[in-house]
C-alpha positions as CSV (number, residue, x, y, z in Angstrom):
1,X,29.2,-4.6,3.5
2,X,26.3,-2.2,3.9
3,X,24.4,-2.0,7.2
4,X,20.7,-1.7,6.7
5,X,18.0,-1.3,9.4
6,X,14.3,-2.1,8.6
7,X,11.7,-0.8,11.0
8,X,8.6,-3.1,10.6
9,X,9.5,-5.5,7.9
10,X,6.6,-8.0,8.3
11,X,3.9,-6.3,6.3
12,X,2.5,-6.7,2.8
13,X,4.9,-4.2,1.2
14,X,7.9,-4.8,3.5
15,X,8.1,-8.6,3.6
16,X,9.6,-9.2,0.2
17,X,12.1,-6.4,0.7
18,X,13.1,-7.8,4.1
19,X,13.6,-11.3,2.6
20,X,15.6,-10.0,-0.3
21,X,18.0,-7.9,1.8
22,X,18.3,-10.8,4.3
23,X,19.6,-13.0,1.6
24,X,21.9,-10.4,0.0
25,X,25.5,-11.2,0.9
26,X,26.5,-7.5,0.6
27,X,24.0,-6.5,3.3
28,X,24.2,-6.8,7.1
29,X,20.5,-6.6,8.0
30,X,18.9,-5.4,11.2
31,X,15.2,-5.7,11.7
32,X,13.4,-3.7,14.5
33,X,9.9,-4.5,15.4
34,X,7.7,-5.6,18.4
35,X,8.5,-9.2,17.7
36,X,4.9,-10.2,17.5
37,X,5.1,-12.2,14.2
38,X,7.2,-15.2,13.4
39,X,9.6,-15.0,10.5
40,X,11.7,-17.3,8.4
41,X,14.7,-15.0,8.0
42,X,18.2,-16.4,8.1
43,X,20.0,-16.5,11.5
44,X,22.4,-13.9,10.2
45,X,19.7,-11.2,10.5
46,X,20.0,-9.1,13.7
47,X,16.5,-9.1,15.3
48,X,15.9,-6.1,17.5
49,X,12.8,-5.8,19.7
50,X,11.4,-2.3,20.1
51,X,8.2,-0.3,19.8
52,X,8.8,3.0,18.0
53,X,5.3,4.3,19.0
54,X,5.1,3.4,22.6
55,X,8.7,3.0,23.9
56,X,11.0,5.4,22.0
57,X,13.4,5.6,24.9
58,X,13.8,1.8,24.8
59,X,14.5,2.0,21.0
60,X,17.1,4.7,21.6
61,X,18.9,2.5,24.1
62,X,18.8,-0.5,21.7
63,X,20.3,1.5,18.8
64,X,22.7,3.7,20.8
65,X,25.9,2.1,19.6
66,X,24.7,1.4,16.0
67,X,25.0,3.4,12.8
68,X,23.6,2.5,9.4
69,X,24.1,3.0,5.7
70,X,20.3,3.0,5.3
71,X,17.3,3.0,7.6
72,X,13.9,2.0,6.1
73,X,10.8,2.8,8.1
74,X,7.6,1.2,7.0
75,X,5.4,2.3,9.9
76,X,5.4,6.1,10.1
77,X,1.9,7.4,9.9
78,X,1.8,10.7,11.9
79,X,3.9,13.9,12.1
80,X,5.1,13.2,15.6
81,X,6.5,9.9,14.5
82,X,8.3,11.6,11.6
83,X,9.8,14.1,14.1
84,X,10.8,11.3,16.4
85,X,12.6,9.5,13.6
86,X,14.6,12.6,12.7
87,X,15.7,13.0,16.3
88,X,16.5,9.3,16.6
89,X,18.5,8.9,13.4
90,X,20.2,12.3,13.1
91,X,23.8,11.5,12.5
92,X,23.2,7.7,12.7
93,X,22.4,6.9,9.1
94,X,23.5,7.9,5.6
95,X,20.0,7.5,4.3
96,X,16.5,7.3,5.8
97,X,13.7,5.9,3.5
98,X,10.2,7.1,4.4
99,X,7.4,5.1,3.0
100,X,4.7,7.5,2.1
101,X,1.8,7.1,-0.4
102,X,0.3,8.5,-3.6
103,X,-2.7,9.5,-1.4
104,X,-0.8,12.7,-0.4
105,X,-1.6,14.0,-3.9
106,X,-4.6,15.8,-5.3
107,X,-5.7,13.3,-7.9
108,X,-8.7,15.4,-8.9
109,X,-6.5,17.7,-11.0
110,X,-5.1,15.2,-13.5
111,X,-5.2,11.5,-14.3
112,X,-1.5,11.6,-15.2
113,X,0.5,11.2,-12.0
114,X,4.2,11.8,-11.4
115,X,6.2,13.1,-8.5
116,X,5.6,16.7,-9.3
117,X,1.8,16.5,-8.8
118,X,0.5,19.0,-6.2
119,X,-0.3,17.9,-2.6
120,X,-3.8,18.1,-1.4
121,X,-6.0,15.1,-0.6
122,X,-9.1,16.9,0.7
123,X,-11.0,13.6,1.2
124,X,-8.7,11.3,3.2
125,X,-7.1,12.1,6.6
126,X,-4.5,9.3,6.0
127,X,-3.2,11.1,2.9
128,X,-3.1,14.5,4.7
129,X,-1.2,12.8,7.6
130,X,1.4,11.4,5.2
131,X,1.7,14.7,3.5
132,X,2.6,16.4,6.8
133,X,5.2,13.7,7.3
134,X,6.7,14.3,3.9
135,X,6.9,18.0,4.5
136,X,8.6,17.5,7.9
137,X,11.3,15.3,6.3
138,X,11.8,17.6,3.4
139,X,12.2,20.6,5.8
140,X,14.8,18.6,7.8
141,X,16.6,17.8,4.5
142,X,16.7,21.5,3.5
143,X,17.6,22.9,7.0
144,X,20.1,20.3,8.3
145,X,20.8,17.9,5.4
146,X,18.8,15.0,6.9
147,X,19.3,12.3,4.3
148,X,15.7,11.4,3.5
149,X,14.4,9.4,0.5
150,X,10.7,9.4,0.0
151,X,8.8,6.5,-1.6
152,X,5.2,6.7,-2.7
153,X,3.5,3.3,-3.4
154,X,-0.1,2.8,-4.6
155,X,-2.3,-0.1,-3.7
156,X,0.1,-3.1,-3.1
157,X,-1.1,-6.7,-2.5
158,X,0.3,-10.1,-1.8
159,X,-0.7,-13.5,-0.4
160,X,-3.9,-13.0,1.5
161,X,-4.6,-9.5,0.1
162,X,-6.1,-8.6,-3.3
163,X,-6.7,-5.1,-4.7
164,X,-10.4,-4.3,-4.0
165,X,-12.4,-1.1,-3.8
166,X,-15.4,-2.0,-1.6
167,X,-14.7,-4.6,1.1
168,X,-15.3,-5.4,4.7
169,X,-12.9,-6.4,7.5
170,X,-11.3,-9.0,5.3
171,X,-10.4,-9.4,1.6
172,X,-12.0,-12.8,1.5
173,X,-15.4,-11.2,2.1
174,X,-15.6,-10.2,-1.5
175,X,-14.1,-13.5,-2.9
176,X,-16.7,-15.3,-0.8
177,X,-19.6,-13.4,-2.4
178,X,-18.3,-14.2,-5.9
179,X,-17.9,-17.9,-5.0
180,X,-21.5,-18.0,-3.7
181,X,-22.8,-16.4,-6.9
182,X,-23.7,-13.1,-5.3
183,X,-23.3,-9.6,-6.7
184,X,-20.4,-7.4,-5.6
185,X,-20.5,-3.7,-5.3
186,X,-18.3,-1.7,-7.7
187,X,-18.0,2.0,-7.3
188,X,-18.9,4.1,-10.3
189,X,-19.3,2.2,-13.6
190,X,-16.3,0.0,-13.2
191,X,-14.4,1.9,-15.9
192,X,-12.2,4.0,-13.6
193,X,-8.5,3.4,-14.3
194,X,-6.2,2.2,-11.5
195,X,-2.8,0.6,-11.0
196,X,-2.1,-2.0,-8.3
197,X,1.2,-3.7,-7.6
198,X,2.2,-7.1,-6.4
199,X,4.6,-6.8,-3.5
200,X,7.3,-8.8,-5.2
201,X,7.3,-6.4,-8.2
202,X,7.3,-3.4,-5.9
203,X,10.4,-4.8,-4.2
204,X,12.2,-5.1,-7.5
205,X,11.9,-1.4,-8.1
206,X,12.5,-0.4,-4.5
207,X,15.7,-2.3,-3.7
208,X,18.0,-0.3,-6.0
209,X,17.2,2.8,-3.9
210,X,18.6,1.2,-0.7
211,X,21.9,2.7,0.5
212,X,22.0,4.7,-2.8
213,X,23.4,8.2,-2.3
214,X,21.9,9.3,-5.6
215,X,18.4,9.0,-4.1
216,X,18.9,11.4,-1.1
217,X,16.4,14.3,-1.0
218,X,14.4,12.7,-3.8
219,X,10.8,11.4,-4.1
220,X,10.0,8.3,-6.1
221,X,6.6,6.8,-6.8
222,X,6.8,3.0,-7.1
223,X,4.1,0.9,-8.6
224,X,3.3,-1.4,-11.5
225,X,2.5,1.1,-14.2
226,X,0.1,-1.3,-16.0
227,X,-3.3,0.2,-15.7
228,X,-6.6,-1.7,-15.3
229,X,-10.2,-0.7,-14.9
230,X,-12.0,-1.8,-11.8
231,X,-14.0,-4.2,-13.9
232,X,-10.8,-5.8,-15.1
233,X,-9.5,-6.2,-11.5
234,X,-12.7,-7.9,-10.3
235,X,-13.1,-9.9,-13.5
236,X,-9.6,-11.4,-12.9
237,X,-10.6,-12.4,-9.4
238,X,-13.8,-14.0,-10.6
239,X,-11.9,-15.9,-13.4
240,X,-9.4,-17.2,-10.9
241,X,-12.2,-18.4,-8.6
242,X,-13.9,-20.0,-11.6
243,X,-17.1,-18.0,-11.2
244,X,-19.2,-15.5,-13.0
245,X,-18.6,-11.8,-12.3
246,X,-21.8,-10.1,-11.2
247,X,-21.2,-6.4,-10.6
248,X,-23.6,-3.9,-9.0
249,X,-22.4,-0.5,-10.1
250,X,-23.2,2.2,-7.6
251,X,-22.2,5.9,-7.9
252,X,-19.3,7.0,-5.7
253,X,-21.4,9.9,-4.7
254,X,-24.0,7.6,-3.3
255,X,-21.5,5.4,-1.5
256,X,-20.1,8.5,0.2
257,X,-23.2,8.4,2.4
258,X,-22.6,4.9,3.8
259,X,-23.2,5.0,7.6
260,X,-21.3,1.7,8.2
261,X,-18.2,2.1,6.1
262,X,-16.1,5.3,5.5
263,X,-16.2,5.0,1.7
264,X,-15.9,8.8,1.4
265,X,-12.3,8.5,2.6
266,X,-11.2,5.2,1.2
267,X,-12.8,5.6,-2.2
268,X,-13.1,9.3,-2.9
269,X,-9.7,9.9,-1.3
270,X,-7.9,7.1,-3.1
271,X,-9.6,5.0,-5.7
272,X,-12.3,7.2,-7.2
273,X,-10.2,9.2,-9.6
274,X,-8.6,7.5,-12.6
275,X,-4.8,7.4,-12.3
276,X,-2.1,6.7,-14.8
277,X,1.2,6.5,-13.0
278,X,4.6,7.5,-14.4
279,X,7.5,5.5,-13.0
280,X,10.2,6.9,-15.3
281,X,12.0,8.5,-12.3
282,X,12.5,5.3,-10.3
283,X,13.5,3.5,-13.5
284,X,16.4,5.9,-13.9
285,X,17.8,4.2,-10.8
286,X,16.4,0.7,-11.1
287,X,16.8,0.3,-14.8
288,X,14.4,-1.5,-17.2
289,X,13.3,-4.1,-14.7
290,X,10.7,-6.7,-15.9
291,X,7.7,-6.9,-13.6
292,X,6.2,-10.4,-13.5
293,X,2.8,-10.2,-11.9
294,X,0.0,-8.7,-14.0
295,X,-3.5,-8.7,-12.5
296,X,-4.6,-12.1,-13.8
297,X,-1.4,-13.7,-12.5
298,X,-1.9,-11.9,-9.2
299,X,-5.5,-13.1,-8.9
300,X,-4.4,-16.7,-9.5
301,X,-1.6,-16.4,-6.9
302,X,-4.1,-14.9,-4.4
303,X,-6.6,-17.8,-4.9
304,X,-3.9,-20.4,-4.8
305,X,-2.6,-19.0,-1.5
306,X,-6.0,-18.8,0.1
307,X,-6.8,-22.4,-0.9
308,X,-3.5,-23.5,0.6
309,X,-4.3,-21.5,3.8
310,X,-8.1,-22.1,4.5
311,X,-7.7,-20.7,8.0
312,X,-7.3,-17.3,6.4
313,X,-10.7,-17.5,4.6
314,X,-12.3,-15.4,7.2
315,X,-15.9,-14.5,6.5
316,X,-17.5,-11.2,7.4
317,X,-21.2,-11.6,8.0
318,X,-21.8,-7.9,8.7
319,X,-20.3,-6.9,5.4
320,X,-22.2,-9.6,3.6
321,X,-25.5,-8.4,5.1
322,X,-24.6,-4.7,4.3
323,X,-23.9,-5.6,0.7
324,X,-27.2,-7.5,0.3
325,X,-29.2,-4.6,1.9
326,X,-27.3,-1.9,-0.1
327,X,-27.7,-3.8,-3.4
328,X,-31.4,-4.4,-2.8
329,X,-32.1,-0.7,-1.9
330,X,-30.1,0.5,-4.9
331,X,-31.8,-1.7,-7.4
332,X,-35.3,-0.8,-6.1
333,X,-34.4,2.9,-6.4
334,X,-32.9,2.3,-9.9
335,X,-36.1,0.6,-11.0
336,X,-38.2,3.5,-9.7
337,X,-35.9,6.0,-11.4
338,X,-36.0,4.2,-14.7
339,X,-39.8,4.1,-14.7
340,X,-39.8,7.9,-14.4
341,X,-37.5,8.9,-17.2
């Protein structure tokens, strides 16, 4: 039986993985987090309470007598957290899986993305932070044989989340506008190409990496390789809601100047450039797995979940007002521009 430790385990990406491992008879699962969220995991799962960011000494004490075949950390964001994880798990695990992101890459150089693309996200601090973490782990692998496996997801969604480009504090804020017949802001002309993954499909490709010695010192990008334009993503949501899709296309270079939302980072640094992702490397490990949730299915699942959980339909009046004001200003400027050409 393999002993696996998950750090985090209750988020969008991690929940299906945690549930799958919890119900795998060949896995003895430990889950370490702050214990703030309820779970429905089997009683056989070892629940450990600890805060990796604020009480590292306490976590060390909790784990002092334990060793693992695989440790999966979903919550590392900064270089100090990467270094702390190396110190904590040196000699205590046969594999350490670091969840990184495709945002570490310079998507401006090519729309064809694989694991060999160069680092360098000059727009997004989050991507540069994750890049620093990757380099720290890879250096530890080279210098001391630290058994790291690096995983790079793209935008992953599930339940109360849906892949969007311009949103407020909640995902429902955009769905609400569509339901009320309002226009929604789309960056660019809606024809940028993107790939988004349902968490259940991400888990299918991810799980074969766990406690797999062939993956040590390797980097894998994991996502649904099906590509969609942003129009297609929003059209699927409107269709699932039974409403008309009313886009307002605004140049990325204008949205960069938003004083209310950091669209320069979240769009220019992530979703502005068209991306076609190659997952042939992870398929060498996972095999030819069938992914079930295309964007229309995912949109229906999102709407069904939200209708079953109306308490999660949280409105965002500030975002709604900002959209109205931004669309009005843009359309007035567009009218003036068109009259002059």
